[in-house]
C-alpha positions as CSV (number, residue, x, y, z in Angstrom):
1,X,109.6,112.1,-53.8
2,X,108.9,115.8,-53.2
3,X,111.6,117.8,-51.5
4,X,110.4,118.8,-48.1
5,X,110.2,122.4,-46.9
6,X,112.9,121.9,-44.4
7,X,115.3,120.4,-46.9
8,X,114.5,123.0,-49.5
9,X,115.0,125.8,-47.0
10,X,118.3,124.6,-45.7
11,X,119.6,124.0,-49.3
12,X,118.6,127.6,-50.3
13,X,120.2,129.0,-47.2
14,X,123.5,127.2,-48.0
15,X,123.4,128.1,-51.7
16,X,122.6,131.8,-51.3
17,X,124.2,132.3,-47.9
18,X,121.2,134.1,-46.8
19,X,118.5,134.0,-44.0
20,X,116.4,136.7,-45.7
21,X,112.8,136.2,-46.6
22,X,111.0,138.6,-49.0
23,X,107.3,139.6,-48.7
24,X,105.7,139.6,-52.1
25,X,102.6,141.7,-51.6
26,X,100.6,143.7,-54.2
27,X,100.6,146.8,-52.0
28,X,100.6,149.9,-54.2
29,X,102.1,151.9,-51.4
30,X,105.3,149.8,-51.6
31,X,105.8,150.4,-55.3
32,X,108.5,152.8,-56.6
33,X,107.2,156.4,-56.6
34,X,104.0,155.4,-54.7
35,X,104.6,158.0,-52.0
36,X,107.4,160.2,-53.2
37,X,105.1,163.0,-54.5
38,X,102.5,162.6,-51.8
39,X,99.9,162.0,-54.6
40,X,97.9,158.8,-55.0
41,X,99.2,156.7,-57.9
42,X,96.6,154.5,-59.7
43,X,98.5,151.3,-60.6
44,X,96.9,148.7,-62.8
45,X,97.0,145.0,-61.8
46,X,99.5,144.4,-64.6
47,X,101.9,146.9,-63.1
48,X,101.7,145.2,-59.7
49,X,102.4,141.9,-61.4
50,X,105.4,143.2,-63.2
51,X,106.8,144.8,-60.1
52,X,106.4,141.6,-58.0
53,X,108.0,139.5,-60.6
54,X,110.9,142.0,-61.0
55,X,111.5,141.6,-57.2
56,X,111.8,137.9,-57.6
57,X,114.3,138.3,-60.5
58,X,116.4,140.7,-58.5
59,X,116.5,138.7,-55.2
60,X,116.4,135.1,-56.3
61,X,120.0,134.5,-55.5
62,X,120.1,136.6,-52.4
63,X,117.2,135.3,-50.2
64,X,116.2,131.9,-48.8
65,X,112.4,132.2,-49.1
66,X,109.5,134.3,-50.3
67,X,106.4,135.1,-48.3
68,X,103.2,136.4,-50.1
69,X,100.5,137.7,-47.8
70,X,97.2,136.1,-48.8
71,X,95.1,139.0,-47.6
72,X,96.6,141.5,-50.1
73,X,95.6,139.2,-53.0
74,X,92.2,138.4,-51.6
75,X,91.4,142.2,-51.3
76,X,91.8,142.4,-55.1
77,X,89.0,139.8,-55.6
78,X,89.2,137.0,-58.3
79,X,91.8,138.9,-60.3
80,X,94.0,139.1,-57.1
81,X,93.9,135.3,-56.7
82,X,94.9,135.0,-60.4
83,X,97.8,137.4,-59.6
84,X,98.8,135.2,-56.8
85,X,99.0,132.2,-59.0
86,X,101.2,134.1,-61.5
87,X,103.5,135.3,-58.8
88,X,103.8,131.8,-57.3
89,X,104.6,130.4,-60.7
90,X,107.4,133.0,-61.2
91,X,109.3,131.7,-58.1
92,X,111.8,129.0,-58.9
93,X,110.8,125.5,-57.6
94,X,114.0,125.2,-55.5
95,X,113.1,128.3,-53.4
96,X,110.5,127.7,-50.6
97,X,107.3,129.7,-50.4
98,X,105.7,130.6,-47.1
99,X,102.1,131.7,-47.6
100,X,101.3,134.2,-44.9
101,X,97.6,133.4,-44.3
102,X,97.2,133.4,-40.5
103,X,94.6,130.8,-41.1
104,X,92.6,130.1,-38.0
105,X,89.2,128.7,-39.0
106,X,88.7,125.1,-38.0
107,X,85.8,124.4,-40.4
108,X,87.8,125.3,-43.5
109,X,91.2,124.0,-42.4
110,X,91.2,120.7,-44.3
111,X,89.9,122.4,-47.5
112,X,92.4,125.2,-47.2
113,X,95.3,122.9,-46.6
114,X,94.4,121.0,-49.7
115,X,94.2,124.1,-51.8
116,X,97.5,125.7,-50.7
117,X,99.6,122.6,-50.7
118,X,98.1,120.5,-53.5
119,X,96.9,123.2,-55.9
120,X,99.0,126.2,-55.2
121,X,102.1,124.1,-54.3
122,X,103.3,126.5,-51.5
123,X,105.8,124.9,-49.1
124,X,104.6,126.4,-45.8
125,X,101.7,128.4,-44.3
126,X,101.2,130.6,-41.2
127,X,98.5,129.6,-38.8
128,X,96.6,131.3,-35.9
129,X,96.9,129.0,-32.9
130,X,93.7,129.9,-31.1
131,X,91.7,126.9,-32.3
132,X,94.4,124.6,-31.0
133,X,95.9,121.5,-32.4
134,X,92.8,120.6,-34.4
135,X,93.4,123.7,-36.5
136,X,97.0,122.7,-37.3
137,X,96.4,119.0,-37.8
138,X,95.1,119.1,-41.5
139,X,98.3,121.1,-42.5
140,X,100.6,118.7,-40.6
141,X,99.2,115.7,-42.5
142,X,101.4,116.8,-45.4
143,X,104.9,115.5,-44.2
144,X,106.8,117.5,-46.8
145,X,105.1,120.8,-45.9
146,X,105.4,123.1,-42.9
147,X,103.4,125.5,-40.7
148,X,104.5,128.6,-38.8
149,X,102.3,129.1,-35.7
150,X,101.8,132.8,-34.8
151,X,102.8,133.1,-31.2
152,X,103.3,136.8,-30.8
153,X,102.6,140.1,-32.7
154,X,104.2,143.5,-32.3
155,X,100.7,145.2,-32.1
156,X,100.6,147.1,-28.8
157,X,96.8,146.5,-28.5
158,X,97.5,142.7,-28.3
159,X,99.6,143.0,-25.1
160,X,96.6,142.5,-22.7
161,X,96.1,139.1,-24.4
162,X,99.5,137.8,-25.3
163,X,101.3,139.0,-22.2
164,X,98.6,137.7,-19.9
165,X,98.7,136.8,-17.0
166,X,102.1,138.5,-16.5
167,X,105.3,139.4,-18.5
168,X,107.1,136.6,-16.6
169,X,104.7,133.9,-17.7
170,X,103.0,135.3,-20.8
171,X,100.4,133.5,-22.9
172,X,102.6,133.7,-26.0
173,X,105.1,131.4,-24.4
174,X,102.3,129.0,-23.5
175,X,101.4,128.9,-27.2
176,X,105.0,127.9,-27.9
177,X,105.1,125.3,-25.3
178,X,101.8,123.7,-26.4
179,X,102.3,124.0,-30.2
180,X,105.7,122.3,-30.0
181,X,103.9,119.1,-29.3
182,X,101.8,119.4,-32.5
183,X,104.5,118.7,-35.0
184,X,108.2,118.0,-35.5
185,X,110.9,120.6,-35.8
186,X,110.9,120.0,-39.6
187,X,107.1,120.6,-39.8
188,X,106.3,123.4,-37.4
189,X,108.0,126.7,-36.5
190,X,106.9,129.9,-35.0
191,X,106.1,133.4,-36.2
192,X,107.3,136.1,-33.8
193,X,106.5,139.8,-34.2
194,X,108.5,142.0,-31.9
195,X,110.9,144.9,-31.9
196,X,112.4,143.7,-28.6
197,X,115.3,141.2,-28.7
198,X,114.5,140.0,-25.2
199,X,111.2,138.7,-26.4
200,X,112.7,136.9,-29.3
201,X,115.2,135.4,-26.9
202,X,112.4,134.0,-24.7
203,X,110.8,132.3,-27.7
204,X,114.2,130.9,-28.8
205,X,114.8,129.5,-25.2
206,X,111.3,127.9,-25.2
207,X,111.8,126.4,-28.7
208,X,115.6,125.9,-29.2
209,X,115.1,123.5,-32.1
210,X,112.5,125.4,-34.1
211,X,112.7,127.8,-37.1
212,X,111.5,131.3,-36.1
213,X,109.9,133.6,-38.7
214,X,110.7,137.1,-37.4
215,X,108.4,140.1,-38.0
216,X,108.6,143.8,-37.1
217,X,112.2,143.8,-36.0
218,X,113.1,146.7,-38.2
219,X,111.4,149.1,-35.9
220,X,114.8,149.2,-34.2
221,X,117.2,148.6,-37.1
222,X,120.3,149.4,-35.1
223,X,119.5,146.4,-32.9
224,X,120.0,143.9,-35.7
225,X,123.0,142.2,-34.0
226,X,121.1,141.9,-30.8
227,X,118.2,140.3,-32.6
228,X,120.5,137.8,-34.3
229,X,122.1,136.9,-31.0
230,X,118.6,136.4,-29.5
231,X,117.0,134.5,-32.4
232,X,119.6,132.4,-34.1
233,X,120.1,128.9,-32.8
234,X,123.4,127.6,-31.6
235,X,124.4,126.7,-35.2
236,X,123.9,130.2,-36.4
237,X,120.6,129.4,-38.3
238,X,117.0,128.7,-37.5
239,X,115.8,132.3,-38.0
240,X,114.1,133.8,-41.1
241,X,114.7,137.6,-41.3
242,X,112.3,139.8,-43.3
243,X,113.6,142.2,-45.8
244,X,112.4,145.7,-44.9
245,X,109.3,146.4,-47.1
246,X,110.4,149.9,-48.0
247,X,113.6,148.5,-49.5
248,X,111.6,146.8,-52.3
249,X,111.1,150.1,-54.2
250,X,114.7,151.2,-53.9
251,X,117.0,151.3,-57.0
252,X,119.8,149.9,-55.0
253,X,117.9,146.9,-53.6
254,X,120.5,144.4,-54.7
255,X,123.3,146.3,-53.1
256,X,121.3,146.7,-49.9
257,X,120.6,142.9,-49.7
258,X,124.3,142.1,-50.3
259,X,125.3,144.4,-47.4
260,X,122.6,142.9,-45.1
261,X,123.6,139.4,-45.9
262,X,127.2,140.2,-45.2
263,X,126.3,141.8,-41.8
264,X,124.1,138.8,-40.9
265,X,126.8,136.3,-42.0
266,X,129.4,137.9,-39.7
267,X,127.2,137.3,-36.7
268,X,126.2,133.8,-37.8
269,X,129.9,133.0,-38.1
270,X,130.6,134.3,-34.6
271,X,127.8,132.2,-33.1
272,X,128.8,129.0,-34.9
273,X,132.5,129.6,-33.9
274,X,131.5,130.1,-30.3
275,X,129.4,126.9,-30.3
276,X,132.2,124.9,-31.8
277,X,134.8,126.0,-29.3
278,X,132.9,126.1,-26.0
279,X,134.1,123.8,-23.4
280,X,131.2,121.4,-23.0
281,X,132.0,117.8,-22.2
282,X,130.1,115.3,-24.2
283,X,130.6,111.5,-24.6
284,X,132.5,110.4,-27.8
285,X,129.2,109.2,-29.3
286,X,127.9,112.8,-29.3
287,X,130.6,114.0,-31.6
288,X,128.9,112.2,-34.5
289,X,126.3,114.9,-34.8
290,X,122.6,115.3,-34.0
291,X,120.6,112.1,-33.4
292,X,118.1,111.3,-36.2
293,X,115.3,111.1,-33.6
294,X,116.3,114.2,-31.8
295,X,112.9,115.8,-31.9
296,X,111.2,112.6,-30.8
297,X,113.5,112.5,-27.7
298,X,112.7,116.2,-27.0
299,X,109.0,115.6,-27.2
300,X,109.2,112.5,-24.9
301,X,111.0,114.6,-22.3
302,X,108.6,117.6,-22.7
303,X,105.6,115.4,-22.2
304,X,107.1,114.0,-19.0
305,X,107.6,110.6,-20.4
306,X,111.0,110.8,-18.8
307,X,110.9,111.7,-15.1
308,X,113.6,112.1,-12.5
309,X,113.5,111.0,-8.9
310,X,113.6,107.6,-7.0
311,X,111.3,105.1,-8.8
312,X,110.8,101.4,-8.2
313,X,110.6,99.5,-11.4
314,X,108.5,96.4,-12.1
315,X,111.7,94.3,-11.6
316,X,112.0,95.6,-8.1
317,X,115.1,97.7,-8.9
318,X,115.2,101.4,-7.9
319,X,116.3,103.8,-10.7
320,X,116.9,107.6,-10.4
321,X,114.5,108.2,-13.3
322,X,111.3,106.7,-14.7
323,X,110.2,106.2,-18.3
324,X,106.4,106.4,-18.7
325,X,105.4,105.8,-22.4
326,X,101.7,105.5,-21.8
327,X,101.2,109.2,-22.4
328,X,102.2,108.8,-26.0
329,X,98.8,107.5,-27.1
330,X,97.1,110.7,-25.9
331,X,99.2,112.8,-28.3
332,X,98.3,111.9,-31.9
333,X,101.2,113.8,-33.4
334,X,103.8,112.1,-31.2
335,X,102.1,108.7,-31.5
336,X,102.3,109.1,-35.3
337,X,106.0,109.9,-35.0
338,X,106.6,106.9,-32.8
339,X,104.9,104.6,-35.3
340,X,107.0,106.0,-38.1
341,X,110.2,105.2,-36.1
342,X,109.1,101.6,-35.5
343,X,108.0,101.2,-39.1
344,X,111.5,102.3,-40.3
345,X,112.9,99.2,-38.5
346,X,110.1,96.8,-39.4
347,X,110.4,97.5,-43.1
348,X,113.7,95.7,-43.3
349,X,112.4,92.6,-41.4
350,X,110.5,89.6,-42.6
351,X,107.3,88.6,-40.8
352,X,103.7,87.5,-41.3
353,X,102.1,89.0,-38.1
354,X,102.7,91.7,-35.6
355,X,102.5,90.6,-32.0
356,X,102.1,93.2,-29.3
357,X,103.0,92.5,-25.7
358,X,100.2,93.3,-23.2
359,X,99.4,95.8,-22.2
360,X,101.7,98.8,-22.9
361,X,102.5,98.0,-26.5
362,X,99.1,97.0,-27.7
363,X,98.2,100.5,-29.1
364,X,101.6,100.5,-30.9
365,X,101.0,97.1,-32.4
366,X,97.6,98.1,-33.5
367,X,98.9,101.3,-35.1
368,X,101.7,99.4,-36.9
369,X,99.2,96.8,-38.1
370,X,97.1,99.5,-39.7
371,X,100.1,101.4,-41.1
372,X,102.0,98.4,-42.5
373,X,98.9,96.3,-43.5
374,X,100.1,93.3,-41.5
375,X,97.6,91.4,-39.3
376,X,98.0,91.7,-35.5
377,X,97.9,89.1,-32.7
378,X,98.9,89.2,-29.1
379,X,99.7,86.7,-26.3
380,X,97.4,87.0,-23.4
381,X,99.0,88.1,-20.1
382,X,96.8,85.5,-18.4
383,X,94.7,82.8,-19.9
384,X,91.0,83.0,-19.0
385,X,89.4,80.1,-17.2
386,X,86.3,80.4,-19.4
387,X,85.4,80.8,-23.0
388,X,87.9,79.6,-25.6
389,X,90.8,79.7,-23.1
390,X,93.1,80.8,-25.8
391,X,96.7,81.9,-25.0
392,X,96.9,83.9,-28.3
393,X,94.3,86.4,-29.4
394,X,93.8,86.9,-33.1
395,X,93.9,84.7,-36.2
396,X,97.1,83.0,-37.3
397,X,98.5,79.7,-38.8
398,X,101.2,77.6,-37.2
399,X,104.5,78.0,-39.0
400,X,103.9,81.7,-39.6
401,X,106.5,84.3,-38.4
402,X,105.6,86.9,-35.9
403,X,107.6,90.0,-35.0
404,X,107.3,90.9,-31.3
405,X,106.7,94.6,-30.6
406,X,107.1,96.1,-27.1
407,X,107.7,99.5,-25.6
408,X,110.9,99.2,-23.5
409,X,113.6,96.6,-22.8
410,X,114.8,96.5,-19.2
411,X,115.4,92.8,-18.3
412,X,113.9,91.3,-21.5
413,X,111.7,88.9,-19.4
414,X,108.3,90.2,-20.7
415,X,109.2,89.9,-24.4
416,X,110.8,86.5,-23.9
417,X,107.7,85.3,-22.0
418,X,105.5,86.6,-24.8
419,X,107.7,85.0,-27.5
420,X,107.6,81.7,-25.7
421,X,103.7,81.8,-25.7
422,X,103.7,82.5,-29.4
423,X,106.2,79.7,-30.1
424,X,104.2,77.2,-28.0
425,X,101.3,77.9,-30.4
426,X,103.4,77.0,-33.4
427,X,104.5,80.5,-34.5
428,X,108.1,81.4,-35.3
429,X,109.7,84.4,-33.5
430,X,113.0,85.8,-34.8
431,X,112.8,89.5,-34.1
432,X,111.9,91.8,-31.2
433,X,111.4,95.6,-31.8
434,X,111.1,98.1,-29.0
435,X,111.0,101.9,-28.7
436,X,113.7,102.2,-25.9
437,X,116.5,99.8,-25.0
438,X,117.6,100.2,-21.4
439,X,120.9,98.5,-22.5
440,X,122.8,96.8,-19.6
441,X,123.4,93.8,-22.0
442,X,119.7,92.9,-22.5
443,X,120.1,92.6,-26.3
444,X,123.0,90.1,-25.8
445,X,120.8,88.1,-23.4
446,X,118.0,88.0,-26.1
447,X,120.6,87.0,-28.7
448,X,121.7,84.1,-26.5
449,X,118.0,83.0,-26.5
450,X,117.8,83.1,-30.3
451,X,116.2,86.5,-30.8
452,X,117.4,89.6,-32.7
453,X,116.5,92.8,-30.8
454,X,116.1,96.2,-32.4
455,X,115.4,99.5,-30.7
456,X,114.4,103.0,-32.0
457,X,116.4,104.6,-29.1
458,X,118.8,103.6,-26.4
459,X,118.9,105.1,-22.9
460,X,122.4,106.5,-23.7
461,X,121.2,108.2,-26.9
462,X,118.3,109.8,-24.9
463,X,120.7,111.0,-22.2
464,X,123.2,112.4,-24.7
465,X,120.5,114.2,-26.7
466,X,118.9,115.8,-23.7
467,X,122.2,116.8,-22.2
468,X,123.4,118.3,-25.5
469,X,120.3,120.4,-25.8
470,X,120.5,121.6,-22.2
471,X,117.2,119.8,-21.3
472,X,119.0,118.0,-18.4
473,X,122.0,118.9,-16.3
474,X,125.2,116.9,-15.8
475,X,124.0,115.1,-12.7
476,X,120.8,113.9,-14.4
477,X,122.8,112.9,-17.5
478,X,125.2,110.8,-15.4
479,X,122.2,109.2,-13.5
480,X,120.8,107.9,-16.7
481,X,124.1,106.7,-18.2
482,X,125.1,105.0,-15.0
483,X,122.1,102.7,-15.2
484,X,122.6,101.9,-18.9
């Protein structure tokens, strides 16, 4: 299996102790001597190729990624694209490549994604967000690749657009809020061009779990520490820092990179130390590290699938929150992620048919049937007084085993009622799988009735993850845990 961009990046960061990313662009102005005399220098393509490869050789153990800009290579025509292939081939496989394409054309997105990921074997690409999720979707179909969505540039002429309607509620933050729903934290990050640490801090606050690709920060080089404080996540990572382009023609490039890495590492260490010593109460369970479905939990919360207030449940009980999972099916990326989480549980179970419980889990059961190539059935909520009057819809044979799929366990009544209907038709039910377990001993109750229950998430896990990431406050956290 191919190593994902996220894994490759983290491995390189740890190995090289670096957050630096180098632009590999055939720009004659950046080559040594290109502007020292004030005279134009006519470089051949071979000279550009040798120079770019020499940069890779000098920096390979001092950076975490490389970023060739597609436009520079396209400007050279067919020979430029051949040069790009040569440069890509010169980069070791273990170091990730981010192709800076700013692709934004919906009509060519699928073809372009296939080219850059399958033929050129780059690990990530930059995208223009203006066409919306449809533009990003072809790139996110590659689970081991990644995309960086451009949310802001440092170009002053862009301010009327990206700061609209006001600096307090700018459009670029709306881009971040919307695009976070398109892909997971491992698949989708943001490109941020700014010379102002405060702007970088706003993006970090809006996307605390995402990788940020910084641009243009060297306009104020003395503010590096402020930029790091603004852009690094609470673990002292999550920020890719560009190497200044004019450094690439310096004879002391290696020494400059070592100094920069040391300076960055000091700030990273301080941030990580502060995060580990802050006095934040968390339950014992939270000490075990990040939840494997952390990003899924965040997205459920951001989509208002978890609401706070006084809500009467179907059982008649009143809870200080409400979980509404019906919105999931309107977000294809999130729905795909939910199906994957269910499938991880189902792959270890034995069954012949997937049975969805009407009505909430029918889309999920349908998706799982298509994904796992297992036929689907479902027990009717009510038997019609006309037609075939069947209690079970779909084709099956008595004696087959059905796994019951539902969305949430609160009392367990609906799944047991559905299982009973299946069993009355001659089917065998051993296992019940849900997205969220409300806890309160419902799994034990199901076990007493002869069923094994599995859940992707528990209410406590959701509360802990949201509280840990500052999505909810202490009062909201306790309101959830109290009911679990």
